[in-house]
VEXDREN-2710 file (C-alpha; in Angstrom, 1 decimal):
% VEXDREN-2710
k/r/px/py/pz
1/MET/-29.6/-51.5/-53.5
2/ALA/-26.7/-50.1/-51.6
3/MET/-26.0/-48.8/-48.1
4/ILE/-24.5/-45.5/-47.1
5/GLU/-21.8/-46.3/-44.6
6/GLY/-20.7/-42.8/-43.6
7/LEU/-19.9/-39.3/-44.8
8/THR/-16.6/-37.7/-45.9
9/HIS/-15.5/-34.4/-44.3
10/LEU/-17.1/-32.7/-47.4
11/GLY/-20.5/-34.3/-46.7
12/MET/-20.3/-36.9/-49.5
13/GLY/-21.9/-40.3/-48.7
14/LYS/-19.7/-43.3/-48.9
15/LEU/-21.3/-46.4/-50.4
16/ASP/-20.5/-49.8/-49.0
17/ASP/-18.6/-50.7/-52.2
18/GLY/-15.7/-48.6/-50.8
19/ARG/-15.4/-46.4/-53.9
20/THR/-18.5/-44.5/-54.8
21/LEU/-19.3/-41.1/-53.3
22/LEU/-22.9/-39.7/-53.5
23/PRO/-24.2/-36.2/-52.6
24/ARG/-27.3/-35.5/-50.4
25/VAL/-27.4/-38.8/-48.6
26/LEU/-27.0/-39.8/-44.9
27/PRO/-25.3/-42.7/-43.1
28/GLY/-27.5/-45.8/-42.8
29/GLU/-29.7/-45.0/-45.8
30/GLU/-30.5/-47.6/-48.4
31/VAL/-30.2/-46.1/-51.9
32/SER/-30.5/-47.1/-55.5
33/VAL/-28.5/-45.5/-58.3
34/ASP/-29.9/-45.3/-61.8
35/GLN/-27.7/-45.7/-64.9
36/ASP/-27.9/-42.0/-65.4
37/GLY/-26.5/-41.4/-61.9
38/THR/-29.8/-40.4/-60.3
39/VAL/-29.8/-41.3/-56.6
40/ARG/-33.1/-42.6/-55.1
41/ILE/-33.5/-42.9/-51.3
42/VAL/-35.1/-46.3/-50.6
43/THR/-34.9/-46.2/-46.8
44/PRO/-34.4/-42.7/-45.4
45/SER/-32.5/-41.9/-42.3
46/VAL/-34.3/-40.7/-39.2
47/ASP/-32.0/-37.6/-39.5
48/ARG/-33.3/-36.7/-43.0
49/VAL/-35.4/-33.5/-43.2
50/SER/-37.0/-31.5/-45.9
51/PRO/-34.6/-28.8/-47.1
52/PRO/-35.6/-25.4/-45.9
53/CYS/-34.5/-23.7/-49.2
54/ARG/-36.4/-24.4/-52.4
55/HIS/-33.1/-23.8/-54.3
56/PHE/-31.3/-26.6/-52.5
57/LYS/-30.9/-29.0/-55.4
58/THR/-30.4/-26.5/-58.2
59/CYS/-28.1/-24.1/-56.5
60/GLY/-25.6/-26.5/-55.0
61/GLY/-24.2/-24.0/-52.5
62/CYS/-25.4/-25.9/-49.5
63/ALA/-24.3/-29.5/-48.9
64/MET/-26.3/-30.5/-45.8
65/GLN/-29.8/-29.0/-45.9
66/HIS/-31.2/-32.6/-46.1
67/ALA/-29.9/-33.4/-42.6
68/SER/-31.2/-32.3/-39.2
69/ASP/-29.5/-29.6/-37.3
70/ALA/-28.6/-32.1/-34.5
71/PHE/-27.0/-34.5/-37.1
72/VAL/-24.9/-31.7/-38.7
73/ALA/-23.8/-30.4/-35.3
74/ASP/-22.6/-33.9/-34.3
75/TRP/-21.0/-34.5/-37.7
76/LYS/-19.0/-31.2/-37.5
77/GLN/-17.9/-31.9/-33.9
78/GLU/-16.7/-35.3/-35.1
79/ILE/-14.7/-33.8/-38.0
80/VAL/-12.7/-31.8/-35.5
81/ARG/-12.4/-34.6/-32.9
82/LYS/-11.0/-36.9/-35.6
83/ALA/-8.5/-34.3/-36.7
84/ILE/-7.3/-33.8/-33.2
85/ALA/-7.1/-37.5/-32.4
86/ALA/-5.1/-38.1/-35.6
87/GLN/-2.3/-36.0/-34.0
88/GLY/-2.5/-38.0/-30.7
89/LEU/-4.4/-35.3/-28.9
90/ASN/-7.5/-35.3/-26.7
91/THR/-9.4/-32.5/-25.1
92/VAL/-12.7/-31.2/-23.8
93/PHE/-15.2/-30.1/-26.4
94/ARG/-17.6/-27.3/-25.6
95/ASP/-21.0/-27.2/-27.2
96/ILE/-21.0/-26.2/-30.9
97/ALA/-22.2/-22.7/-31.7
98/THR/-24.2/-22.6/-34.9
99/SER/-25.2/-19.4/-36.6
100/PRO/-28.9/-19.1/-37.4
101/ALA/-30.4/-19.1/-40.9
102/GLN/-30.3/-15.8/-42.8
103/SER/-27.3/-14.5/-41.0
104/ARG/-24.5/-14.5/-43.6
105/ARG/-23.6/-10.9/-44.0
106/ARG/-21.4/-11.2/-47.1
107/ALA/-22.0/-13.0/-50.3
108/LYS/-20.5/-13.2/-53.8
109/PHE/-23.2/-12.9/-56.5
110/ALA/-22.8/-13.5/-60.2
111/GLY/-24.8/-11.6/-62.9
112/GLN/-25.3/-11.4/-66.6
113/ARG/-27.4/-9.6/-69.1
114/THR/-30.0/-11.6/-71.0
115/LYS/-32.4/-11.0/-73.9
116/LYS/-35.2/-10.4/-71.4
117/GLY/-33.2/-8.3/-68.9
118/VAL/-30.7/-9.6/-66.3
119/MET/-29.9/-12.7/-64.3
120/LEU/-28.6/-12.5/-60.7
121/GLY/-27.7/-15.4/-58.5
122/PHE/-25.0/-17.9/-57.7
123/TYR/-23.0/-20.3/-59.9
124/ALA/-24.4/-23.8/-59.8
125/LYS/-21.8/-26.2/-58.3
126/GLY/-18.9/-26.9/-60.6
127/THR/-20.3/-24.9/-63.5
128/ASP/-20.4/-21.4/-64.9
129/THR/-24.2/-21.4/-65.0
130/ILE/-25.9/-18.8/-62.9
131/ILE/-28.9/-19.9/-60.8
132/ALA/-31.3/-17.3/-59.5
133/VAL/-31.8/-17.7/-55.7
134/PRO/-34.4/-15.1/-54.6
135/ASP/-35.2/-17.2/-51.5
136/CYS/-31.7/-18.0/-50.3
137/GLN/-31.9/-19.0/-46.7
138/LEU/-28.3/-18.2/-45.9
139/ILE/-28.0/-14.4/-46.5
140/THR/-29.3/-11.7/-44.3
141/PRO/-32.4/-9.7/-45.1
142/GLY/-30.1/-6.8/-45.8
143/LEU/-28.4/-8.7/-48.6
144/HIS/-31.7/-9.7/-49.9
145/ASP/-32.8/-6.1/-50.0
146/ALA/-29.6/-5.3/-52.0
147/ARG/-30.7/-7.5/-54.9
148/ALA/-32.6/-4.7/-56.7
149/ALA/-29.5/-2.6/-56.7
150/LEU/-27.3/-5.4/-58.0
151/GLU/-29.7/-6.2/-60.8
152/ALA/-29.6/-2.5/-61.8
153/LEU/-25.8/-2.6/-61.6
154/ILE/-25.6/-5.5/-64.0
155/MET/-26.7/-3.2/-66.8
156/PHE/-23.6/-1.0/-66.1
157/ALA/-21.1/-3.8/-65.5
158/ALA/-21.9/-6.7/-67.7
159/SER/-22.1/-7.3/-71.5
160/ARG/-24.1/-10.0/-73.2
161/LYS/-21.0/-12.1/-73.6
162/SER/-19.4/-11.8/-70.1
163/HIS/-20.5/-12.3/-66.5
164/VAL/-19.9/-9.9/-63.7
165/SER/-19.3/-10.7/-60.0
166/PHE/-20.4/-8.7/-57.0
167/THR/-19.0/-9.1/-53.5
168/VAL/-21.6/-7.5/-51.2
169/THR/-21.2/-6.9/-47.5
170/GLU/-24.1/-5.8/-45.3
171/THR/-23.5/-2.6/-43.2
172/SER/-25.7/-0.4/-41.1
173/VAL/-25.4/2.4/-43.7
174/GLY/-26.1/0.4/-46.9
175/PRO/-24.5/-2.4/-48.9
176/ASP/-20.7/-2.3/-49.5
177/ILE/-20.3/-3.5/-53.1
178/SER/-17.2/-4.6/-55.0
179/VAL/-17.5/-5.2/-58.7
180/GLU/-15.3/-7.6/-60.7
181/THR/-15.8/-7.1/-64.4
182/GLU/-14.1/-7.0/-67.8
183/LYS/-15.9/-3.8/-68.7
184/GLU/-13.6/-0.7/-69.0
185/LEU/-14.2/2.1/-66.6
186/THR/-14.6/5.3/-68.5
187/SER/-15.0/8.9/-67.1
188/GLN/-18.7/8.8/-68.2
189/LEU/-19.3/5.5/-66.5
190/ARG/-17.6/6.7/-63.3
191/MET/-20.1/9.5/-63.1
192/GLU/-23.0/7.3/-63.8
193/LEU/-21.9/4.9/-61.1
194/ALA/-21.7/7.7/-58.5
195/VAL/-25.3/8.6/-59.3
196/PHE/-26.3/5.0/-59.1
197/ALA/-24.7/4.6/-55.6
198/GLN/-26.6/7.6/-54.4
199/MET/-29.9/6.5/-55.8
200/HIS/-29.6/3.0/-54.3
201/GLY/-28.2/3.8/-50.9
202/VAL/-24.9/2.1/-51.5
203/SER/-22.4/2.8/-48.7
204/ARG/-19.3/2.2/-50.9
205/LEU/-18.9/1.2/-54.5
206/VAL/-15.6/-0.4/-55.7
207/TRP/-14.8/-1.2/-59.3
208/GLN/-11.9/-3.5/-59.9
209/ASP/-10.1/-2.3/-56.7
210/GLU/-10.8/1.3/-57.5
211/VAL/-13.1/3.1/-55.0
212/ILE/-15.7/4.9/-57.2
213/VAL/-17.6/6.6/-54.3
214/THR/-18.0/6.3/-50.5
215/MET/-21.4/7.7/-49.6
216/ASN/-21.0/6.6/-46.0
217/PRO/-18.0/4.8/-44.5
218/PRO/-19.1/1.1/-44.3
219/ALA/-18.0/0.5/-40.7
220/GLN/-18.2/-2.8/-38.9
221/ASP/-18.7/-3.0/-35.2
222/PHE/-16.0/-5.2/-33.6
223/GLY/-17.2/-5.7/-30.0
224/GLY/-18.2/-2.0/-29.5
225/VAL/-15.3/-0.5/-31.5
226/SER/-15.9/0.5/-35.1
227/ALA/-13.5/0.1/-38.0
228/VAL/-13.9/0.4/-41.8
229/PRO/-12.3/-2.7/-43.4
230/PRO/-10.9/-2.4/-46.9
231/ALA/-13.3/-3.5/-49.6
232/GLY/-13.5/-7.3/-49.8
233/ALA/-11.1/-7.7/-46.8
234/PHE/-11.5/-10.7/-44.5
235/LEU/-14.5/-10.6/-42.3
236/GLN/-16.1/-13.3/-40.1
237/ALA/-19.1/-14.7/-42.0
238/THR/-21.8/-13.9/-39.5
239/LYS/-22.1/-11.4/-36.6
240/HIS/-23.2/-14.4/-34.4
241/GLY/-20.1/-16.4/-35.2
242/GLU/-17.8/-13.4/-34.7
243/ALA/-19.3/-12.8/-31.3
244/VAL/-18.8/-16.4/-30.2
245/LEU/-15.2/-16.3/-31.3
246/ARG/-14.6/-12.9/-29.8
247/ASP/-16.1/-13.9/-26.4
248/ALA/-14.0/-17.0/-26.3
249/VAL/-10.8/-15.1/-27.1
250/ILE/-11.6/-12.6/-24.4
251/GLU/-12.2/-15.4/-21.9
252/ILE/-9.0/-17.2/-22.8
253/THR/-6.8/-14.0/-22.5
254/GLN/-8.6/-12.6/-19.4
255/GLY/-6.2/-10.9/-17.0
256/ALA/-3.5/-10.4/-19.6
257/LYS/-2.1/-6.8/-19.6
258/SER/-0.3/-7.1/-22.9
259/ILE/-1.4/-9.2/-25.8
260/VAL/0.0/-9.9/-29.3
261/ASP/-2.7/-10.4/-32.0
262/LEU/-1.2/-12.4/-34.9
263/PHE/-3.0/-12.3/-38.3
264/ALA/-5.0/-9.4/-36.8
265/GLY/-7.0/-8.5/-39.9
266/SER/-8.9/-5.2/-39.5
267/GLY/-9.2/-5.6/-35.7
268/THR/-11.8/-8.4/-35.1
269/PHE/-10.1/-9.3/-31.8
270/ALA/-7.5/-6.6/-31.3
271/LEU/-10.0/-3.7/-31.0
272/PRO/-12.3/-5.2/-28.4
273/LEU/-9.3/-6.6/-26.5
274/SER/-7.9/-3.1/-26.2
275/LYS/-10.6/-2.2/-23.8
276/THR/-8.7/-4.0/-21.1
277/ALA/-5.1/-4.7/-22.4
278/GLU/-2.4/-3.2/-24.5
279/ILE/-2.3/-4.8/-27.9
280/HIS/0.3/-5.3/-30.6
281/ALA/-1.5/-6.2/-33.8
282/VAL/0.4/-7.9/-36.7
283/GLU/-1.0/-8.4/-40.2
284/GLY/0.4/-9.0/-43.6
285/GLU/-2.0/-6.6/-45.4
286/ALA/-1.1/-3.0/-45.0
287/ASP/-4.6/-1.7/-45.8
288/MET/-6.1/-3.9/-43.1
289/ILE/-3.6/-2.7/-40.5
290/ALA/-4.4/0.9/-41.6
291/ALA/-8.1/0.2/-41.0
292/LEU/-7.4/-1.3/-37.6
293/ASP/-5.2/1.7/-36.6
294/ARG/-7.9/4.2/-37.6
295/GLY/-10.5/2.3/-35.7
296/TRP/-8.4/2.4/-32.5
297/ARG/-7.5/6.1/-32.9
298/GLU/-11.2/7.0/-33.3
299/GLY/-12.3/4.7/-30.4
300/LYS/-12.9/5.9/-26.9
301/ASN/-11.4/4.6/-23.6
302/LEU/-9.1/2.1/-25.3
303/LYS/-5.7/1.1/-24.1
304/ARG/-2.6/1.5/-26.4
305/VAL/-2.7/-0.5/-29.7
306/THR/0.5/-0.6/-31.8
307/SER/0.4/-2.2/-35.2
308/GLU/2.8/-3.8/-37.7
309/THR/2.6/-4.9/-41.3
310/ARG/4.5/-8.1/-41.5
311/ASP/4.5/-11.4/-43.5
312/LEU/4.2/-13.9/-40.6
313/PHE/4.8/-16.8/-43.0
314/ARG/8.2/-15.5/-44.0
315/ARG/9.0/-13.5/-40.9
316/PRO/7.2/-14.8/-37.8
317/LEU/7.7/-12.9/-34.6
318/GLU/10.7/-14.5/-32.8
319/PRO/10.8/-15.7/-29.2
320/ASP/12.7/-12.5/-28.1
321/GLU/10.0/-10.3/-29.7
322/LEU/7.3/-12.3/-27.9
323/ARG/8.9/-12.1/-24.5
324/LYS/7.0/-8.9/-23.5
325/PHE/3.5/-10.4/-24.0
326/ASP/1.3/-12.1/-21.5
327/ALA/-0.8/-13.8/-24.1
328/ALA/-1.1/-14.3/-27.8
329/VAL/-4.1/-14.5/-30.2
330/ILE/-3.5/-16.2/-33.5
331/ASP/-6.1/-16.6/-36.3
332/PRO/-4.2/-17.8/-39.4
333/PRO/-5.5/-18.6/-42.9
334/ARG/-6.5/-22.2/-43.9
335/ALA/-2.8/-23.2/-44.3
336/GLY/-2.2/-22.7/-40.6
337/ALA/0.9/-21.0/-39.3
338/ASP/3.5/-23.6/-38.6
339/ALA/6.4/-21.1/-38.6
340/GLN/4.7/-18.7/-36.2
341/ILE/3.5/-21.6/-34.0
342/ALA/7.1/-22.8/-33.8
343/THR/8.3/-19.5/-32.4
344/LEU/5.3/-19.3/-30.0
345/ALA/6.2/-22.8/-28.8
346/ALA/9.8/-21.7/-28.1
347/SER/8.8/-18.4/-26.5
348/ASP/7.8/-17.5/-22.9
349/VAL/4.2/-16.8/-23.8
350/LYS/1.9/-18.7/-21.3
351/VAL/-1.5/-18.2/-22.8
352/ILE/-2.6/-18.7/-26.5
353/ALA/-6.1/-18.3/-28.0
354/MET/-6.1/-20.0/-31.4
355/VAL/-8.8/-19.5/-34.0
356/SER/-8.8/-21.7/-37.1
357/CYS/-10.9/-22.4/-40.2
358/ASN/-9.2/-25.7/-40.9
359/PRO/-9.3/-28.6/-38.4
360/VAL/-6.4/-30.4/-40.0
361/THR/-3.9/-27.5/-39.8
362/PHE/-5.3/-26.6/-36.4
363/ALA/-4.6/-30.1/-35.1
364/ARG/-1.1/-30.0/-36.6
365/ASP/-0.3/-26.7/-34.9
366/ALA/-1.9/-27.8/-31.6
367/LYS/0.4/-30.8/-31.6
368/MET/3.5/-28.6/-31.8
369/LEU/2.3/-26.4/-28.9
370/VAL/1.5/-29.4/-26.7
371/ALA/4.9/-30.9/-27.5
372/HIS/6.4/-27.8/-26.0
373/GLY/4.6/-27.8/-22.7
374/PHE/1.2/-26.3/-23.5
375/THR/-2.1/-27.9/-22.4
376/LEU/-5.0/-27.9/-24.8
377/ASN/-7.7/-27.0/-22.3
378/TRP/-10.7/-27.0/-24.5
379/VAL/-12.0/-26.6/-28.1
380/GLN/-15.2/-25.0/-29.3
381/VAL/-16.5/-25.6/-32.8
382/VAL/-18.2/-22.6/-34.4
383/ASP/-20.5/-23.2/-37.4
384/GLN/-20.7/-19.9/-39.2
385/PHE/-21.2/-21.6/-42.6
386/ARG/-24.5/-23.3/-41.9
387/TRP/-25.4/-26.3/-44.1
388/SER/-21.8/-26.5/-45.5
389/PRO/-18.9/-28.7/-44.6
390/HIS/-16.9/-25.7/-43.4
391/VAL/-15.8/-25.8/-39.8
392/GLU/-14.2/-23.2/-37.5
393/VAL/-12.5/-23.7/-34.2
394/VAL/-11.4/-21.6/-31.2
395/ALA/-9.2/-23.2/-28.6
396/SER/-7.5/-22.4/-25.2
397/PHE/-3.8/-23.2/-24.6
398/THR/-1.9/-22.6/-21.4
399/ARG/1.3/-23.7/-19.8
400/LYS/2.8/-23.3/-16.4
END
C-alpha cells in the first residue's frame, strides 16, 4: 500500500516514497502497484469521478478526466499561484474560466491505410500507435462531422507504410484542413484533391504548405471582426476561451486611445480593440500580419490599425517607440518575452494586459514589471485545454 501525497504540475501523482510518479491518481488516495506497473486504487478520493470519455485510458490525450471539475479548477489555480509566489509576488485571483466539453475547434489527427480500410484517430501517449477516438469529448461537433472527409482523404494522402497527419480547424464554411504527408503531390493528385474538397464541403485544403484549393475563405470571427488566418496559424483553442481572454484585455485597456499589440497573431485582440482605439500590431510572421491587415481593411467602423512584421525576441520595441502608446497588450509564446518585457518596463507605458500560456515564464516576466513600478492588479486563469495540465493566464498591470 502507498499514499498519493500530491500532484505535479503535469498531473502525475507523487507517492509517499518521494520518487515514484503515477498517472490517473489523486491526492490522499491509497494505491497498490503490481509488479507489472498496474496501479490499483484501494481507497479512492472523494474528488474521483468516472471519466466522461470511453477512450480515456487508451487515448492518453487527457490527463485529468478522473478528477472532478472543482478539483481540476482548484489545482490549476494553485499551479499559477505557486508560480507567482515563487517570484515573491501576490495578487488577486479571479474565478477560473473553464471551456465546456466538446468546444476544441482545432485538432491534429493521425491516419493510416490498413488491410481493411483506414484508421483515423490520435497517437496514444508516447507512441506512434494510432487510437481511434470516435467519441472524443474534447472536439466540437463540427470536427466530429469532418471525420468522414478525413477518412476519405487518408486514401489520397497515406500509403500502407506511412502515416499522415491532418490539422483541422472548424469554420462556419466547412473544415479547414492541412495535410502533412510524405506522398508526392502530382498534377493528377492536385486535380483529384480539388474535386474531393468540393464533394466534402472543405473550406480550404492545404498540402504540405501548398494551398490546393480554397472553396470558401475559412474566416474566424475575432470579436465581431473577421479575418482569415494562414493555414495552421496560431488560434486560441476554443471560442469560449478566446472570448474570456478578449473581454479581459478589453477591460484592462479600456479608455486607451492608442494601443500596441505585441505578438499580435492574426488579430485576436488587435481587431476587436480597433473598434475603440488606434492599434499598432506587431508579429513575427508576415503571413499572419497580412491576414490581420486584410481583416482590418475589410472591417467596418474600425479605427486605424497599423502593422509591422518584426522578430520581438531579437528586436523588441524600444522605450522610445513605445512612448506614443497608452497601453500595451502582449501575448508571447511559452518561452515568454523577457527582452520585450524589459523594454516595456523601461518605457512610459502605464497599462499592460498580459496573456500567457506558461505560468512560469508569466511569473518571471511579471516580476520584472513589478520591479519597475507596475502593480499586478489581478490574474485570471483560463482553462481552454480541459482535462489537461495546460494553463493560460490573463493579467492586469498598471503603474502611476
